[in-house]
C-alpha positions, 0 to 999 in steps of 0.5 A: 891291551895292558892290564891296569886301571882305566877310565871309561864312560857309559850311558845307562838308564836307571830308576831313581827316587827324588828326595821328595818321593823318598820323604813321601814313602817315609811318611807312608811307612811310618806308624802313627807315633813316628809320623807325628814326630816327623810332622812336628820336626817339619813344623820346626824346620818349615816356618810357613807351616802351622798346626790348626784344629781339624775344623779349620783344616776342613776349610783350609784343605779343599782340593785345588780346582785344577787338580779335579780334571786330572786323571786319578792316580793311586797315591804314591804309586806312579812316582814311587814305583817308576822313580819319576817326580810328579809335576809341580803345580803352577805356583800362581794358581796355588797362591791365589787358591790359598789366599782365597781359602784362608781369607777368614783366618787372616785377622786371627793369625796376622800377629803369629808365625806359628803355634800359640805360645804357652802362658807363664802358668802353663810353662811353670806346670810343664817344667814342674812335670819334667822335674817330677819325672823319676828315673829307674834305678839299675841293679848295679846302682842298687847293689852299690848302694847296699855296699856303701851301707855295709861295714867293709874295709876299703879293700873289700869295697874295691872287691865288691865294686869289681864283683858288681861290675861283672853281674849282668842285668838278670843278676847273674855273675858272668865270671868265676872267682878264679878269673876275678882273682887272676885279673885282680891279683887278689886271693880267691878267699877274699873274693869269695868272702865278699861274694858271700856278702853280696849274695846276701843282698836284695834281690834274693839270688843275686850274684849266683853263677847258675840257675841252681845256685840262684834258686838255692840262695833264695831258699836259703834266705827263707831258711828252707834248706831242709825242704824237699824243693831244696833237695830237688834243686841241689841233687836233681836239677837235670831231672827237674829241667826234663820234668822226670817226676818219677825219677825224682820221686824215687831218688828223694824217696817221696811220692809223685804228689809230694814232688808235684807240690814241691815243683809248684813251690819251685815255680814260684821262685824267681829265676832272674833276680834282676828282672825287676830292675830291667828297663821298661821294654813294653811297646805301646801301639796306637791303632792306625785303623778302626773297624766298627760294626754298623748293621751287617757291615763294618765301617773303617776309619783312620786315626787322624786325631794323633796326626797334626793338621797343617796349613800354610801360615797367613803371615807368610802369604801376606809377606808374599802379597806385599811388595816390600820384599826382595826377590830373594825373600820371595823365592825363599818363601815360595820354596817353603810354601811348595815344600809345605803344600807337598807335605800336606798333600803327602799326608792326605795321600798316606791316609787315603792309601791306608784307608783303601787298603784297610777297607779291602782287608775288612771286605775280604776278612768279613768272617774274621771280624765276625768269628775270630782268627779261626775264620781268617782267610788266606790273602796276599799283598798282591791281591790287595794291590790289584784291587786298590790299584797300587803296587805290591810294595806300596801295600807292604809299606802301607801296612808296615808297623800299622795296627788295626782295632777290630771287634776281635781285638787289636791286630797288626795289619801284616797279620792278615796276610797269610799263606793258605793250605788247600783243604779236602773240601776245596777251600783254602785255610790260612796258616793262622787258622791252622795254627789256632786249631793246633793250639786248641787241640793241645789245650784240650788234650789229656795231660796224662796222655799228651798228644804226639805231633803225628796224632795232631796230623791225623786229627787235622786230616779228619777235618780235611786239612792235610799237613806234614808232621814237621809243620805241626812241630814248627807251629807247636814251637811257635806256640811255645808248647813243649814236646809230648814227653815234656808235657806229660803230667804224672 
């Protein structure tokens, strides 16, 4: 057969997710705040959906009778894992049930097709709030503002703009004077003169090319050039990074106590001058599940307050009931009602799936709820999936990015799933518990004689936990604890 490109046909079977099922899985995986945004987007795109209060939802979202006799299936499971779309209920039965359940709300919503509009006063207050929002000022904008207030020539202002453009968000100059001179064809002396001016700006230490220069600039701004800490930074920066206090003491001719006091003053300096101008990177989490103690047991509830409660608008049901509409209009409304009902059902399934998984987690981690992370037991997603009746991947999606508020604090739901170590007593201990033990051991060590990793292995072995030294080193790094030679305090 001659070589070349050829066309051929082949019949195969493969698993595929329908768009509706992909949307359901996205709802299951989305955290509360992201889910709220997705639902609000659906409200904008689907005109038959409207948001109601929780009390109204309890009346509007009763189970459909024809679904009661159907065999119970785990939420998201049969469809998501097999790639087969669940059959759509008979539309006429759905329509009659919706009309019956929402009859008492017809008069109230007959003149509206969505959420109530804001009054002029509310709209004015809302606009005033948006107008009052302030945007943070970046480090570059702050420096250029000081440049404009400084008496400079036009040439110097151009050089200043060039220098500020090469200062990163932490306040460091990411190039050298020689490189700036080469790229701009300007003398190095003129660039150095303008750089000195910029280094006198706020925040102190800005425009430095290294940590040493940054700290020295801050001390020079405070007229502390003759201080011990200035000499340590200038002449013993490498020893300072390794905390070799005896070597620094011998080199400066001061006692260990004087060096320790100088290091404490150095620690109060700012190693990143531009930190205050960085954008707010704090991430706020909203608990998906609440766990509260009631007697000897724990009650698990989901956070339903942040998720909009939806129902099908009576206005569009009236349009369907009327005979004046064309077949095209009725088909459009029918499809929107189907999509809206599918969304409402998916939201209910999501909440129930997360609730079932959370209840099983709390049941298995009862000791953790009582005593804290030291009592966290090994647990896998496969174990929870077997009990709840879903696939392991469904559990993974359900706990992804979700947080649980417990009596011990707020924890990511994924943190409850940890591997275990087999102890000498025959019980399994979770990795998180072992890490907590290691942190407690280092916390209580003698600062003058810090423990080596092998010593920690011996102490854990005395408690019946066999662990390798490299594992202790890995956990120590994860806890941001320095090696023993850098933790020693003289």
